[in-house]
ROZAGU-913308 format. One line per field, with one value per atom (N, C-alpha, C): residue number from 1; atom name; x, y, z. Coordinates in nm, 4 decimals. Each point is the difference from the previous one (the first is absolute). Last residue first. Layout:
# residues N
num <- (NUM  ...)
atome <- (CA  ...)
east <- (X  ...)
north <- (Y  ...)
up <- (Z  ...)
//
This chain:
# residues 184
num <- (184  184  184  183  183  183  182  182  182  181  181  181  180  180  180  179  179  179  178  178  178  177  177  177  176  176  176  175  175  175  174  174  174  173  173  173  172  172  172  171  171  171  170  170  170  169  169  169  168  168  168  167  167  167  166  166  166  165  165  165  164  164  164  163  163  163  162  162  162  161  161  161  160  160  160  159  159  159  158  158  158  157  157  157  156  156  156  155  155  155  154  154  154  153  153  153  152  152  152  151  151  151  150  150  150  149  149  149  148  148  148  147  147  147  146  146  146  145  145  145  144  144  144  143  143  143  142  142  142  141  141  141  140  140  140  139  139  139  138  138  138  137  137  137  136  136  136  135  135  135  134  134  134  133  133  133  132  132  132  131  131  131  130  130  130  129  129  129  128  128  128  127  127  127  126  126  126  125  125  125  124  124  124  123  123  123  122  122  122  121  121  121  120  120  120  119  119  119  118  118  118  117  117  117  116  116  116  115  115  115  114  114  114  113  113  113  112  112  112  111  111  111  110  110  110  109  109  109  108  108  108  107  107  107  106  106  106  105  105  105  104  104  104  103  103  103  102  102  102  101  101  101  100  100  100  99  99  99  98  98  98  97  97  97  96  96  96  95  95  95  94  94  94  93  93  93  92  92  92  91  91  91  90  90  90  89  89  89  88  88  88  87  87  87  86  86  86  85  85  85  84  84  84  83  83  83  82  82  82  81  81  81  80  80  80  79  79  79  78  78  78  77  77  77  76  76  76  75  75  75  74  74  74  73  73  73  72  72  72  71  71  71  70  70  70  69  69  69  68  68  68  67  67  67  66  66  66  65  65  65  64  64  64  63  63  63  62  62  62  61  61  61  60  60  60  59  59  59  58  58  58  57  57  57  56  56  56  55  55  55  54  54  54  53  53  53  52  52  52  51  51  51  50  50  50  49  49  49  48  48  48  47  47  47  46  46  46  45  45  45  44  44  44  43  43  43  42  42  42  41  41  41  40  40  40  39  39  39  38  38  38  37  37  37  36  36  36  35  35  35  34  34  34  33  33  33  32  32  32  31  31  31  30  30  30  29  29  29  28  28  28  27  27  27  26  26  26  25  25  25  24  24  24  23  23  23  22  22  22  21  21  21  20  20  20  19  19  19  18  18  18  17  17  17  16  16  16  15  15  15  14  14  14  13  13  13  12  12  12  11  11  11  10  10  10  9  9  9  8  8  8  7  7  7  6  6  6  5  5  5  4  4  4  3  3  3  2  2  2  1  1  1)
atome <- (N  CA  C  N  CA  C  N  CA  C  N  CA  C  N  CA  C  N  CA  C  N  CA  C  N  CA  C  N  CA  C  N  CA  C  N  CA  C  N  CA  C  N  CA  C  N  CA  C  N  CA  C  N  CA  C  N  CA  C  N  CA  C  N  CA  C  N  CA  C  N  CA  C  N  CA  C  N  CA  C  N  CA  C  N  CA  C  N  CA  C  N  CA  C  N  CA  C  N  CA  C  N  CA  C  N  CA  C  N  CA  C  N  CA  C  N  CA  C  N  CA  C  N  CA  C  N  CA  C  N  CA  C  N  CA  C  N  CA  C  N  CA  C  N  CA  C  N  CA  C  N  CA  C  N  CA  C  N  CA  C  N  CA  C  N  CA  C  N  CA  C  N  CA  C  N  CA  C  N  CA  C  N  CA  C  N  CA  C  N  CA  C  N  CA  C  N  CA  C  N  CA  C  N  CA  C  N  CA  C  N  CA  C  N  CA  C  N  CA  C  N  CA  C  N  CA  C  N  CA  C  N  CA  C  N  CA  C  N  CA  C  N  CA  C  N  CA  C  N  CA  C  N  CA  C  N  CA  C  N  CA  C  N  CA  C  N  CA  C  N  CA  C  N  CA  C  N  CA  C  N  CA  C  N  CA  C  N  CA  C  N  CA  C  N  CA  C  N  CA  C  N  CA  C  N  CA  C  N  CA  C  N  CA  C  N  CA  C  N  CA  C  N  CA  C  N  CA  C  N  CA  C  N  CA  C  N  CA  C  N  CA  C  N  CA  C  N  CA  C  N  CA  C  N  CA  C  N  CA  C  N  CA  C  N  CA  C  N  CA  C  N  CA  C  N  CA  C  N  CA  C  N  CA  C  N  CA  C  N  CA  C  N  CA  C  N  CA  C  N  CA  C  N  CA  C  N  CA  C  N  CA  C  N  CA  C  N  CA  C  N  CA  C  N  CA  C  N  CA  C  N  CA  C  N  CA  C  N  CA  C  N  CA  C  N  CA  C  N  CA  C  N  CA  C  N  CA  C  N  CA  C  N  CA  C  N  CA  C  N  CA  C  N  CA  C  N  CA  C  N  CA  C  N  CA  C  N  CA  C  N  CA  C  N  CA  C  N  CA  C  N  CA  C  N  CA  C  N  CA  C  N  CA  C  N  CA  C  N  CA  C  N  CA  C  N  CA  C  N  CA  C  N  CA  C  N  CA  C  N  CA  C  N  CA  C  N  CA  C  N  CA  C  N  CA  C  N  CA  C  N  CA  C  N  CA  C  N  CA  C  N  CA  C  N  CA  C  N  CA  C  N  CA  C  N  CA  C  N  CA  C  N  CA  C  N  CA  C  N  CA  C  N  CA  C  N  CA  C  N  CA  C  N  CA  C  N  CA  C  N  CA  C  N  CA  C  N  CA  C  N  CA  C  N  CA  C  N  CA  C  N  CA  C)
east <- (1.1332  -0.0286  0.1191  -0.1706  0.1131  -0.0275  -0.3039  0.0095  0.1184  -0.2829  0.1312  0.0120  -0.4668  0.0831  0.1315  -0.4445  0.0994  0.0795  -0.4950  0.0981  0.0879  -0.3668  0.0722  0.0970  -0.4599  0.1029  0.0573  -0.2953  0.0391  0.0980  -0.4240  0.1386  0.0224  -0.4257  0.0937  0.1459  -0.3648  -0.0482  0.1014  0.1969  -0.0903  -0.0406  0.2530  -0.0420  -0.0995  0.4266  -0.1401  -0.0268  0.3844  -0.0355  -0.1482  0.4497  -0.1351  -0.0158  0.3937  -0.0788  -0.1415  0.4618  -0.1256  -0.0834  0.5453  -0.1198  -0.1236  0.5692  -0.1232  -0.1201  0.4716  -0.0339  -0.1241  0.0427  0.1175  -0.0419  -0.3918  0.1196  0.1171  -0.5625  0.1264  0.1094  -0.4438  -0.0309  0.1249  -0.0355  0.0114  -0.0422  -0.1808  0.1033  -0.0041  -0.1655  -0.0178  0.1166  -0.2666  0.1212  -0.0350  -0.3092  0.0065  0.1235  -0.1158  -0.1217  0.0181  0.2239  0.0144  -0.1322  0.3144  -0.1314  0.0175  0.2876  -0.0095  -0.1440  0.3816  -0.1416  -0.0135  0.3577  -0.0054  -0.1471  0.2952  -0.1140  0.0099  0.3434  -0.0496  -0.1096  0.2830  -0.1423  -0.0595  0.5022  -0.0629  -0.1398  0.1711  0.0486  -0.0722  0.0984  -0.1044  0.0607  0.2430  -0.0479  -0.1040  0.3269  -0.0172  -0.0456  0.0778  0.0698  -0.0146  -0.2155  0.1395  0.0807  -0.4704  0.0678  0.1489  -0.2638  0.0024  0.0712  -0.0768  0.1031  0.0120  -0.3450  0.1311  0.1152  -0.4420  0.0187  0.1386  -0.1266  0.0309  0.0238  -0.1453  0.1414  0.0413  -0.4537  0.0859  0.1479  -0.3252  0.0034  0.0964  -0.1407  0.1390  0.0135  -0.3633  0.0140  0.1442  -0.2444  0.1430  0.0228  -0.4324  0.0372  0.1487  -0.2007  -0.0453  0.0486  0.2717  -0.1122  -0.0357  0.2284  0.0325  -0.1247  0.1282  -0.1263  0.0275  0.2289  0.0251  -0.1344  0.2613  -0.1253  0.0344  0.2500  0.0195  -0.1355  0.2347  -0.1205  0.0360  0.3430  -0.0963  -0.1294  0.5242  -0.1305  -0.0860  0.5588  -0.1030  -0.1300  0.5174  -0.1255  -0.0970  0.4782  -0.0355  -0.1235  0.2183  0.0062  -0.0382  -0.0177  0.1388  0.0185  -0.4378  0.0834  0.1451  -0.3047  -0.0266  0.0846  0.0234  0.0585  -0.0196  -0.2119  0.1452  0.0713  -0.4591  0.0244  0.1488  -0.1319  -0.0236  0.0307  0.0152  0.1132  -0.0134  -0.3594  0.1163  0.1233  -0.4051  -0.0050  0.1202  0.0312  -0.0552  0.0076  -0.0192  0.0847  -0.0752  -0.0140  -0.0544  0.0934  -0.0978  0.0945  -0.0764  -0.0390  -0.0712  0.1037  -0.0513  0.0923  -0.0769  -0.1462  -0.0092  0.1227  -0.1233  -0.0340  0.0005  0.0654  0.1041  -0.0236  -0.3162  0.1240  0.1086  -0.4870  0.0587  0.1311  -0.3826  0.1121  0.0583  -0.3640  -0.0261  0.1093  0.0409  -0.1233  -0.0304  0.3653  0.0288  -0.1220  -0.0577  0.0870  0.0335  -0.2366  -0.0833  0.0808  0.2341  -0.0879  -0.0864  0.2614  0.0864  -0.0824  -0.2182  0.0269  0.0864  -0.0807  -0.1204  0.0212  0.3525  -0.0211  -0.1205  0.0853  0.0997  -0.0168  -0.2625  -0.0418  0.0929  0.1186  -0.1173  -0.0521  0.3553  0.0432  -0.1165  0.0566  -0.0788  0.0326  0.1572  0.0793  -0.0746  0.0202  -0.0844  0.0837  0.0151  0.0650  -0.1043  0.0986  -0.0984  0.0745  0.0861  0.0621  -0.1085  -0.0245  -0.0484  0.0762  -0.0103  0.0555  -0.0572  -0.1568  0.1129  0.0448  -0.5102  0.1231  0.1091  -0.4731  0.1141  0.1239  -0.4423  -0.0276  0.1234  0.0134  -0.1071  -0.0294  0.3046  0.0573  -0.1041  -0.1567  0.0918  0.0640  -0.2666  -0.0847  0.0872  0.2186  -0.0489  -0.0884  0.1489  0.1098  -0.0411  -0.3166  0.0318  0.1115  -0.1389  -0.1075  0.0382  0.2261  0.0615  -0.0986  -0.0452  -0.0334  0.0641  0.2231  -0.1105  -0.0226  0.3212  -0.0757  -0.1180  0.3431  -0.1057  -0.0968  0.2411  0.0508  -0.1148  0.1267  -0.1195  0.0496  0.2055  0.0273  -0.1330  0.1833  -0.0888  0.0553  0.0994  0.0638  -0.0752  -0.1979  0.0432  0.0741  -0.2328  0.1456  0.0559  -0.4943  0.0707  0.1513  -0.3118  0.0301  0.0876  -0.2128  0.1355  0.0460  -0.4453  0.0950  0.1451  -0.3680  0.0014  0.1014  -0.1424  0.1389  0.0119  -0.4260  0.0811  0.1402  -0.3007  -0.0534  0.0862  0.0896  0.0516  -0.0568  -0.1507  0.1452  0.0493  -0.4497  0.0252  0.1493  -0.1336  -0.0430  0.0296  0.0723  0.1018  -0.0344  -0.3147  0.1172  0.1098  -0.3864  -0.0274  0.1143  0.0315  -0.0009  -0.0233  0.2361  -0.1337  0.0048  0.4178  -0.0520  -0.1342  0.1833  0.0001  -0.0513  0.2704  -0.1270  -0.0036  0.3037  -0.0218  -0.1379  0.1684  0.0892  -0.0144  -0.1401  0.0045  0.1032  -0.2381  0.1059  0.0048  -0.2842  -0.0577  0.1042  0.0805  -0.0557  -0.0531  0.1898  0.0864  -0.0521  -0.0755  -0.0178  0.0864  -0.2315  0.1183  -0.0318  -0.2076  -0.0203  0.1343  -0.1624  0.0742  -0.0164  -0.1773  -0.0857  0.0707  0.2929  -0.1342  -0.0810  0.4691  -0.0338  -0.1421  0.1966  0.0062  -0.0286  -0.2185  0.1252  -0.0028  -0.2964  0.0199  0.1328  -0.1805  -0.1146  0.0178  0.1468  0.0654  -0.1118  -0.1476  0.0370  0.0815  -0.1896  0.0498  0.0505)
north <- (-2.2928  -0.1322  -0.0921  0.4203  -0.0393  -0.1415  0.4365  -0.1436  -0.0254  0.4039  -0.0333  -0.1519  0.2919  -0.0822  -0.0289  0.3861  -0.0799  -0.0807  0.2871  -0.0640  -0.0888  0.4500  -0.1108  -0.0543  0.3376  -0.0575  -0.1185  0.4803  -0.1398  -0.0373  0.3992  -0.0349  -0.1501  0.2568  0.0586  -0.0346  -0.3093  0.1260  0.0506  -0.3826  0.0562  0.1381  -0.4880  0.1388  0.0363  -0.3799  0.0265  0.1485  -0.4427  0.1362  0.0182  -0.3668  0.0484  0.1394  -0.2588  -0.1070  0.0448  0.1162  0.0539  -0.1147  0.0089  -0.0552  0.0599  0.0928  0.0313  -0.0483  -0.0109  -0.1102  0.0287  0.2797  -0.0803  -0.1177  0.2416  0.0836  -0.0875  -0.0593  -0.0479  0.1028  0.0974  -0.1149  -0.0518  0.5256  -0.1313  -0.1095  0.5328  -0.0928  -0.1302  0.5559  -0.1226  -0.0914  0.4308  -0.0603  -0.1254  0.2922  0.0030  -0.0639  -0.0236  0.0276  -0.0170  -0.2388  0.1044  0.0219  -0.3151  0.0627  0.1191  -0.4869  0.1298  0.0488  -0.3783  0.0356  0.1446  -0.4442  0.1420  0.0362  -0.4347  0.0558  0.1514  -0.4766  0.1266  0.0555  -0.4001  -0.0141  0.1251  0.0305  -0.1079  -0.0254  0.4906  -0.1335  -0.1046  0.5241  -0.0919  -0.1369  0.3864  0.0318  -0.0966  0.1150  -0.1312  0.0128  0.3428  0.0036  -0.1286  0.0473  0.0388  -0.0065  -0.0678  -0.1119  0.0294  0.3434  -0.1088  -0.1216  0.3617  0.0335  -0.1096  -0.0394  -0.0220  0.0349  0.0874  -0.1448  -0.0288  0.4460  -0.0500  -0.1511  0.2135  0.0314  -0.0474  -0.0552  -0.0809  0.0266  0.2701  -0.1379  -0.0864  0.4871  -0.0456  -0.1457  0.3947  -0.1028  -0.0513  0.3723  -0.0170  -0.0962  0.1112  0.0781  -0.0110  -0.2187  -0.0575  0.0775  -0.0413  0.0809  -0.0459  -0.3907  0.1416  0.0807  -0.4781  0.0706  0.1492  -0.5238  0.1197  0.0644  -0.4024  0.0700  0.1282  -0.4975  0.1408  0.0573  -0.4593  0.0696  0.1453  -0.2877  -0.1070  0.0577  0.2041  0.0084  -0.1196  0.1611  -0.0620  -0.0028  0.2659  -0.0322  -0.0577  0.1848  -0.1405  -0.0453  0.4474  -0.0665  -0.1483  0.2796  0.0105  -0.0689  0.0246  -0.0846  0.0003  0.2915  -0.1378  -0.0979  0.4548  -0.0219  -0.1452  0.1365  -0.0080  -0.0284  0.0828  -0.1297  -0.0212  0.4188  -0.1072  -0.1368  0.3820  -0.0009  -0.1136  0.0687  -0.0479  -0.0092  0.1827  -0.1445  -0.0543  0.4419  -0.0353  -0.1513  0.1837  0.0085  -0.0396  -0.0262  0.1089  0.0180  -0.4399  0.0839  0.1039  -0.3935  0.1006  0.0901  -0.5200  0.1074  0.0940  -0.4182  0.0870  0.0884  -0.3073  -0.0781  0.0830  0.1597  -0.1014  -0.0832  0.3352  0.0614  -0.1028  -0.0027  -0.1013  0.0510  0.2031  -0.0653  -0.1159  0.3406  -0.1444  -0.0818  0.4746  -0.0284  -0.1502  0.1484  0.0172  -0.0334  0.0024  -0.1125  0.0062  0.3648  -0.1211  -0.1196  0.4024  0.0127  -0.1262  0.0329  -0.0211  0.0066  0.1110  -0.1436  -0.0340  0.4545  -0.0651  -0.1510  0.2489  0.0465  -0.0709  -0.0708  -0.0699  0.0388  0.2273  -0.1402  -0.0761  0.4374  0.0014  -0.1418  0.0674  0.0176  -0.0024  -0.2455  0.1088  0.0112  -0.3472  0.1232  0.1230  -0.5609  0.1040  0.1269  -0.5597  0.1027  0.0976  -0.4291  0.0941  0.1120  -0.5407  0.1257  0.0870  -0.4454  0.0746  0.1312  -0.5412  0.1346  0.0679  -0.4326  0.0207  0.1461  -0.1908  0.0316  0.0322  -0.1059  -0.0872  0.0241  0.2448  -0.1404  -0.0892  0.4744  -0.0467  -0.1487  0.2197  -0.0167  -0.0590  0.1147  -0.1145  -0.0287  0.3827  -0.1202  -0.1256  0.4101  -0.0216  -0.1243  0.1389  -0.0525  -0.0286  0.2043  -0.1352  -0.0631  0.4550  -0.0973  -0.1428  0.4606  -0.1248  -0.1133  0.4732  -0.0223  -0.1271  0.1206  0.0832  -0.0246  -0.2216  -0.0515  0.0846  -0.0938  0.1016  -0.0275  -0.4093  0.1087  0.0965  -0.4011  0.0777  0.1255  -0.5170  0.1369  0.0635  -0.4592  0.0725  0.1381  -0.5342  0.1311  0.0753  -0.4333  0.0658  0.1314  -0.3404  0.0070  0.0738  -0.1274  -0.0383  0.0001  0.0761  0.1134  -0.0383  -0.2674  0.0484  0.1049  -0.2093  -0.1080  0.0416  0.3035  -0.0353  -0.1086  0.2547  -0.0223  -0.0511  0.0988  -0.0651  -0.0352  0.2466  -0.1350  -0.0792  0.4527  -0.0793  -0.1413  0.3052  -0.0166  -0.0937  0.1254  -0.0925  -0.0275  0.3257  -0.1337  -0.1045  0.4495  -0.0471  -0.1405  0.2117  -0.0319  -0.0566  0.1596  -0.1276  -0.0417  0.4198  -0.1134  -0.1323  0.4075  -0.0298  -0.1268  0.3282  -0.1207  -0.0307  0.5124  -0.1270  -0.1158  0.4576  -0.0603  -0.1357  0.5103  -0.1411  -0.0436  0.4513  -0.0859  -0.1474  0.3487  0.0325  -0.0895  -0.1851  0.0962  0.0205  -0.3127  0.1211  0.1088  -0.4334  -0.0303  0.1243  -0.0476  0.0454  -0.0274  -0.2978  0.1403  0.0280  -0.4548  0.0501  0.1406  -0.3420  0.1038  0.0453  -0.4968  0.1233  0.0965  -0.4531  0.1045  0.1310  -0.4414  0.0128  0.1066  -0.1839  0.1422  0.0276  -0.4402  0.0459  0.1493  -0.2492  -0.0183  0.0630  0.2007  -0.1321  -0.0048  0.4031  -0.0897  -0.1371  0.5452  -0.1277  -0.1039  0.4985  -0.0896  -0.1186  0.5467  -0.1238  -0.0848)
up <- (-1.6518  -0.0581  0.0098  0.3132  -0.0829  -0.0503  0.2047  -0.0229  -0.0906  0.2982  -0.0561  -0.0073  -0.0265  0.0867  -0.0716  -0.0029  -0.0705  0.1015  -0.0370  0.0869  -0.0872  -0.0469  -0.0626  0.1029  -0.0254  0.0847  -0.0765  -0.1403  -0.0144  0.1096  -0.1084  0.0336  -0.0120  -0.0415  -0.0961  0.0283  0.1961  -0.0590  -0.1018  0.1648  0.1003  -0.0498  -0.2007  -0.0173  0.1097  -0.0542  0.0317  -0.0170  -0.0563  -0.0369  0.0227  0.1057  0.0278  -0.0574  -0.0701  0.0618  0.0363  -0.3355  0.0517  0.0563  -0.0278  -0.0648  0.0666  -0.0562  0.0718  -0.0806  -0.1391  0.0916  0.0845  -0.4237  0.0322  0.0895  -0.0578  -0.0101  0.0424  -0.1578  0.0559  -0.0244  -0.1236  0.0857  0.0702  -0.1343  -0.0641  0.0968  -0.0013  0.0462  -0.0784  0.0256  -0.0784  0.0337  0.2785  -0.0556  -0.0792  0.2619  -0.1459  -0.0616  0.4943  -0.0738  -0.1502  0.4838  -0.1007  -0.0721  0.3857  -0.0150  -0.0937  0.1418  -0.0644  -0.0029  0.2224  0.0030  -0.0475  0.0016  -0.0283  -0.0163  0.2438  -0.0732  -0.0087  0.0614  0.0526  -0.0892  -0.0685  0.0341  0.0639  0.0072  -0.0759  0.0564  0.0795  0.0328  -0.0860  -0.1336  0.0447  0.0268  -0.1804  0.1349  0.0551  -0.4182  0.0629  0.1458  -0.3615  0.1288  0.0804  -0.4254  -0.0225  0.1291  0.0255  -0.0659  -0.0138  0.1658  0.0993  -0.0577  -0.2878  0.0994  0.1059  -0.3207  -0.0620  0.0935  0.1426  -0.0141  -0.0553  0.0117  0.1345  -0.0039  -0.3932  0.0273  0.1401  -0.1242  -0.0864  0.0284  0.2233  0.0494  -0.0825  -0.0241  0.0063  0.0433  -0.0474  -0.1040  -0.0104  0.2706  -0.0308  -0.1165  0.2192  -0.1175  -0.0359  0.3914  -0.1270  -0.1220  0.4676  -0.0504  -0.1419  0.2494  -0.0232  -0.0371  0.2130  -0.0175  -0.0199  0.0994  -0.0801  -0.0328  0.3349  -0.0305  -0.0753  0.1083  -0.0350  -0.0414  0.2709  -0.0469  -0.0277  0.1146  -0.0251  -0.0568  -0.0375  0.0627  -0.0384  0.0519  -0.0834  0.0794  0.0007  0.0689  -0.1020  -0.0344  -0.0270  0.0792  -0.0519  0.1309  -0.0090  -0.3839  0.0478  0.1352  -0.1779  -0.0850  0.0494  0.2025  0.0408  -0.0805  -0.1231  0.1327  0.0446  -0.3969  -0.0195  0.1325  0.0141  -0.0649  -0.0244  0.1733  0.0975  -0.0617  -0.2757  0.0931  0.1007  -0.2895  -0.0763  0.0896  0.1808  -0.0189  -0.0760  0.3120  -0.1295  -0.0201  0.5062  -0.1176  -0.1257  0.5541  -0.0799  -0.1199  0.3415  -0.0747  -0.0806  0.4314  -0.0781  -0.0664  0.2374  -0.0335  -0.0921  0.3862  -0.1175  -0.0183  0.3727  -0.1189  -0.1279  0.4585  -0.0204  -0.1262  0.1526  -0.0481  -0.0322  0.1604  -0.0887  -0.0608  0.2933  0.0682  -0.0826  -0.0840  -0.0076  0.0674  -0.0297  0.0746  0.0037  -0.2647  0.1430  0.0848  -0.4636  0.0377  0.1485  -0.1807  0.0037  0.0477  -0.0744  0.1172  0.0156  -0.3856  0.1169  0.1286  -0.3977  0.0051  0.1211  -0.0936  0.0516  0.0134  -0.1919  0.1378  0.0623  -0.4564  0.0831  0.1472  -0.3180  0.0097  0.0945  -0.1083  0.0886  0.0230  -0.3121  0.1400  0.0987  -0.4821  0.0557  0.1499  -0.3106  -0.0100  0.0516  0.1244  -0.0591  -0.0061  0.1769  -0.0810  -0.0528  0.3860  -0.0525  -0.0730  0.1750  -0.0374  -0.0635  0.3523  -0.1159  -0.0145  0.2597  -0.0111  -0.1233  0.1605  0.0907  0.0023  -0.0903  -0.0725  0.1015  0.1138  0.0235  -0.0828  0.0291  -0.0328  0.0026  0.0835  0.0867  -0.0199  -0.2907  0.1345  0.0943  -0.4254  -0.0081  0.1360  -0.0396  -0.0069  -0.0047  -0.0294  0.1371  0.0046  -0.4240  0.0809  0.1437  -0.2861  -0.0472  0.0829  0.1011  0.0190  -0.0408  0.0102  0.0446  0.0163  -0.1711  0.1407  0.0562  -0.4324  0.0479  0.1484  -0.3341  0.1142  0.0431  -0.3859  -0.0060  0.1151  -0.0070  -0.0832  -0.0274  0.3482  -0.0320  -0.0709  0.1209  -0.0427  -0.0369  0.3208  -0.0912  -0.0346  0.2080  -0.0069  -0.1097  0.3052  -0.1237  0.0261  0.3035  -0.0056  -0.1207  -0.0517  0.1229  -0.0212  -0.3712  0.0877  0.1195  -0.3736  -0.0248  0.1004  -0.0421  0.0294  -0.0171  -0.0997  0.1421  0.0358  -0.4254  0.0418  0.1436  -0.2235  -0.1042  0.0464  0.2766  -0.0157  -0.0993  0.0551  0.1116  0.0020  -0.3353  -0.0103  0.1086  0.0205  -0.1102  -0.0164  0.3150  0.0433  -0.1065  -0.1116  0.0949  0.0500  -0.2676  -0.0820  0.0894  0.2066  -0.0661  -0.0924  0.2317  0.0927  -0.0719  -0.2618  0.0523  0.0848  -0.0573  -0.0630  0.0645  -0.0136  0.0726  -0.0857  -0.1112  -0.0385  0.0677  -0.0003  0.0341  -0.0451  -0.0438  -0.0780  0.0332  0.3688  -0.1432  -0.0707  0.4355  -0.0300  -0.1512  0.2571  -0.0570  -0.0275  0.2117  -0.1314  -0.0706  0.4591  -0.1084  -0.1394  0.4768  -0.0407  -0.1233  0.2357  -0.0707  -0.0487  0.4109  -0.1013  -0.0570  0.2160  0.0280  -0.1164  -0.0015  0.0543  0.0302  -0.0212  -0.0558  0.0732  0.0488  0.0054  -0.0503  -0.0002  0.1390  0.0153  -0.4262  0.0734  0.1370  -0.4178  0.0611  0.0743  -0.2161  -0.0150  0.0647  0.0784  -0.0259  -0.0005  -0.1264  0.1094  -0.0492  -0.1182  -0.0532  0.1173)
//
C-alpha cells in the first residue's frame, strides 16, 4: 500500500496485512481524498481504528496540520509508530493504543475538535451509528468539519442532529459516507 499524493507520495505504508486490519482500497482512498481535498490544508484530523494509518498519513501528506491515530491493536500501533518514524512526521502525529470509546471521551475532556474524522472499523462490528452519536454527544467535530465513514452493512440516516450527509458512494460491497457539521 502506498501514499497516493502529497509530499509523501509513493512511500510504502506497512502494516496492512496485520491480523484484524483491512486496508482501504486505493480507488476508495482516491475518491475520499478527492472529495475532501479543499478541507485538508491545516486540518486537525482523527484516524479512528487507524490500522496501518493510511488515511491519516494521506491527510498529513496533503497538508493536514496534525493527526491523532487511535487503534486498540498493539501490533498495529507498533508498526504504525515505525512507519511514522520512517516518514519523519513525528511532530505531526499522536498515536494512542486505546479503545475508541475511551479515546473519544478523552478528546472531549481535553476539548479537542477535529476538522476531519476518519472512521473505518472492522466491518463485522456494525458500530458506525453509535460512533456517530458519540461524536455528536462529545462535540468533537469543528464547524464545517467532515466525518468520513467506511462500512459495509451498517444502516445510517441522512442526517444526525447537526450532521448532514453530503456524499455517499458504494464500492462493490462497501460504502463511504461523508457528513458535514452544519449549524443552521
